[in-house]
N, C-alpha and C positions, 0 to 999 in steps of 0.2 A: 234524474231520479233523486239525486242527493238533495236537490233543492226542495222537491216535493216532500221528502222525507223530513227535512228541517221545518218547512211550514206546517206539516202536520204536528211535529213535536211542539212548535211554538203555539199552535192552536190548543194543544192539550194543556199545556202549562197555563195559558191564558184562561181556560176554562176552570181549572182547579183553583187558581188565585182569584178569579171572579167569585167562585163558590165560597171561598173563605172570607172575601170581602162582605158578602151578604151576611155572614154569620156575626159580624161585629154590630154592637148597638151603634145607633147614630150619635154623633158628637157635635157640639156647637161649631158653626163655621167661624172659628176665631183662631187666628194664627199668632205666632211670635211677632210678626211684623205689626199686627194690630196692637199687641200689648206694648211694643216699642213706641208706636205712635201716640197711643194714649198716655203712656208714662212720660214721655217727653214733653207732652202738652201740659200735663198737670205740674210736672217738675217746674216748667216755665213760669207758671202761676205762683208756685211756692217760693221759688228762689229767683230773684232778678238775674243772678249770675248764670242761670241756665235757660233764660228766655231766648227764643229765636230772634226776637226783635225787642228792642227796648220799649218798656211800657212808660211812656212819657205822660200820658193823660189817663184820668179815670175811665174814660170812655174805651181807652185801649184795653183795660183790664176787663171791662164789661164784655167787649168783643171776644177776648180770650175765653172768658167763662161761658160765653154762648157756644163757642166751639167745643169746649170740654163737655157741656151738657148735651150737645147733639151727638158727639161721639159716644158719650156714656150710654145715652138712650139706645143707640144702634147696637153697641156690643152687649148690653143687658138684655135687650129684645132677643138678639141672636143666641145669648146664653139660656134664654128662657122663652122659647118660641110659643109655647102654650099660654103664656101669660098675656093678660089684657093690657092695653095700652096704659090704662090708669095704673096698674099695678107696677109696671115698668117705670112710669113717671114718678110715682111715689118713692121708689127706690133711688132714683136718681136725684130727685129733690133732697132726700135725706143725705145723700152723699154730698151734694153741693152745700148743704147747709154746714156740714162738718169741715169744709175746707179751711175756714179761719182757724179752727181748733187744730187742725193738722198742721197748718202753717206755723203756728205757735210751738207745737210740739218739735217739729223737725228743726226749728231754730235752736230750740234748747239742746237737741242732740248735736247739731253741729258745733255749738258753742262749747258743749262739754268735750267734744273731741279736740277742739283747739286748745282748751284749757289743759287738757290731759296729756297732749303730746307736744314735747318741746321741738319736735321736727316740724310742726305745723306753724308757718310764718303768718298766716292769715285766715280768716274765715272763708274767704272765697277760695283759697287753696283746698280746704277741707271739703267744701261744697262741690268743687269741680273735680277733685282727683281722689278723695278718700273712698274706698269701696264700702266701708262701714256706713258711712253717711247715705250712700246711694241705696244700699240694701235695706237699712231701717226706714228711709223715707218710702221706698217701694212698699215696704210692710205697712207702713201707716196709711198708704193709699189703698192697699188691697184689703185691709182688715175690715173696714166698715162695709164694704161690698160683700165680704164673705159672711159677716153678721147679719146681713139683710137677706141671706139665703141664695145669693147668686151662685150658681154652680160653675165650676171650671175656670171661669175667666179670672177670679182672684188667684187661682193656682197658676195660670199662665203668666200672670203678672209676676208673682213670686219666683217662677222658674225663670222667666226672662232675667230678673235681677240675679238670681243665682248663677246663671251662665256667665254674666258680666263680672261677677265679684267673687264667686266661690263661696258665698254666704248663703245657707238655705234655711229660710225662716218660713214656716208654714203660716199661711194668713190667718189661721184660727188663734195663733199665740196671743195673749194678752200681755202688752209690754207697757210699762209706766213711763214716766217723763224723764228726760236727761239719760237716755240709754246710749251707752258707749260701746262700739265694737271696733277695736283697733286691729290693723292688719287683716284679720277676719278670715282668711282662707281656711276652709274646712270646717267653719262654725255650722252646726246643725241645731235648729230650735224647733222641737216638735209641737204639733198643733194644739195641744191642751197645756202647753207650759204657761205659766204665770210669773211675770217678771216684775218686780217692783220698781220704785223710783231710783235713780242715781246708782244704776247697776253698770259695772264694767266688765267686759267679756274680751278675751284676747283669741287669737287663731286656734283652731282645732278643738274648741270647746264643743261638747255634745250635751244637749238637754234632752234625753231620749226616754224611750219606755223600756222597761225591764225585759218584756217579751212581746212578740208579734202575735197578736191574738185577735182574730177578726170579731170574735164575740165581745170584745171589749171596746168596740169602736166608739160607743157613746159614753164610755167612762173617762175619767181623767188618768191619763197614762204617763203624763210627763211631769217633771218636778216644778216645785214652786221656789222662786228665788226672791227673798224679801229685800227691803230697801238697803241700799248702801253696802252691796255685796260686790266684790272684786273676785273674778274667776280667771286664773292664769291659764297659759297655753296648754291645750290637749288634755284638760280635765275632762272626765266623763261623769255626769250626774244622771241618774236614771231612776224611774219610778214615779207613779202619780202621787204616791203618799210621801215622797222624799220632800223634805222643806229644808232649804238652807236659810238659817236665821239671819236676821238683819245684822248689818255691820260685821260680817264675817269675811275672812279672806281664805279662798280656796287655791292652793298652790298648783303648779303645773304637774300634769301627768298623774293626778290622783284619780281613783275610781270610787265613786260614792253611791251607794244604794240604800242609804238610810238617812234619817234626818239629822241636821247639824244644828246645834244650839246657837242663839245670837252670840256675836261677839267671839265667834271661834276662829281658830287658824288651823286649817287642815293642810299638811304638807307631806310630800313624799319624802320618806326617810331613806337616805342612800345607804347601802352597805359599805360604801367606800369611804373610809375614814378621812382620807385626804380631802373629800369633796363635802363632807358632812357639815362642815362649819361655814361654808360659803353662803352668801346672801346674794341672789340674782335679782336682776330687774331688767326690763326690756326697754 
């Protein structure tokens, strides 16, 4: 009798959970494993240090690009099942055409990390071990797909990198050249953020919105960071109208909700007289 009661209970639970499943909207059949495979393949094309096999001949690179194109077509089609083959092909071709530009951009990012961190002994060390390098490279791969209107897949790429690095960059964010994210854990960069060239960001920095408002979905909700800005650990900068002017330094632990003029220094003022005169560096 107990077994029959248990079976009926399981059947009832299954019926209720099945009903709940039917209420969800369908989602593309793309997993984190798919994102991992695609990202690893593209990383290998961008950085020889991350290639699964040595690219000894130009035809080897052509074969790798063929694999990237084939995988991209499959993933974009699965993201956009109602799109025509031509629409999917056009998106993938645009992505492939941007790969040389992406390769140049991520090389600049890696070189800036090496130049800015005395603990880095080589470019290979930065490329293979630095979370900031991986997270920013993943963003530069996901961003053109996001801009082409591909749903969900760019977010899955970004979330895969987030899980590996602790750095959360929305694929919609616009990021200039030579972007430096050091240490990086806890960094959050919102989807309408605009970041200029030669910007340095340390761990715990948030570029966020002032409030959560679904009605503001299509508005600029996150700040603009102009060229040559350094933002130190745990600074929080909020708001779509907030602009941090070029060549500014934002100190650690500050909270900013209004624009900062160029060449500014914004620092947390301690009430502890013993600590107020100290100058910290990481």
